[in-house]
C-alpha positions in Angstrom: 16.6 2.7 96.2 13.0 2.2 97.5 11.7 5.0 95.3 13.1 3.5 92.1 11.7 0.1 93.0 8.2 1.6 93.5 8.4 3.4 90.2 9.4 0.2 88.4 6.6 -1.8 90.0 4.1 1.0 89.1 5.4 0.9 85.5 5.2 -2.8 85.4 1.6 -3.0 86.7 0.5 -0.2 84.4 1.9 -2.0 81.4 0.3 -5.3 82.5 -3.1 -3.5 82.9 -2.9 -2.0 79.5 -1.8 -5.2 77.9 -4.6 -7.1 79.6 -7.2 -4.6 78.4 -5.9 -4.9 74.9 -5.9 -8.7 75.1 -9.5 -8.7 76.3 -10.5 -6.4 73.5 -9.0 -8.8 71.0 -10.7 -11.8 72.6 -14.0 -10.0 72.5 -13.6 -9.3 68.8 -12.6 -12.9 68.1 -15.6 -14.2 70.1 -18.0 -11.9 68.1 -16.5 -13.1 64.8 -16.8 -16.8 65.8 -20.4 -16.3 67.1 -21.4 -14.6 63.8 -19.8 -17.4 61.7 -21.6 -20.1 63.7 -24.9 -18.2 63.5 -24.6 -17.9 59.7 -23.9 -21.6 59.4 -26.9 -22.5 61.6 -29.2 -20.1 59.6 -28.1 -21.9 56.4 -28.9 -25.3 57.9 -32.3 -24.1 59.1 -33.1 -22.7 55.7 -32.0 -26.0 54.0 -34.1 -28.0 56.4 -37.2 -25.8 55.9 -36.8 -26.2 52.1 -36.7 -30.0 52.5 -39.7 -30.1 54.8 -41.7 -27.9 52.5 -40.9 -30.3 49.6 -41.9 -33.3 51.6 -45.2 -31.6 52.7 -46.0 -30.8 49.1 -45.2 -34.4 48.0 -47.5 -35.7 50.8 -50.3 -33.3 49.7 -50.0 -34.5 46.1 -50.1 -38.1 47.2 -53.2 -37.4 49.4 -54.9 -35.7 46.5 -54.2 -38.7 44.2 -55.7 -41.1 46.8 -58.9 -38.9 47.2 -59.6 -39.0 43.4 -62.2 -41.5 42.5 -61.0 -44.4 40.5 -63.1 -45.8 37.7 
């Protein structure tokens, strides 16, 4: 009876180890996908912000150039 119990425990723990390894693999893939998605969203926001800042800087340069022109 003791031998059968040890075999059952060994089988149970081997199955638990394999299942845990597979679960960690799936979690790692899920984490990588979420990280990539957030990274793409942030890159889009940075590009949008850079475009807006460039437009404001150009507008400010045009206004400064108009003020520098002599008025008659």
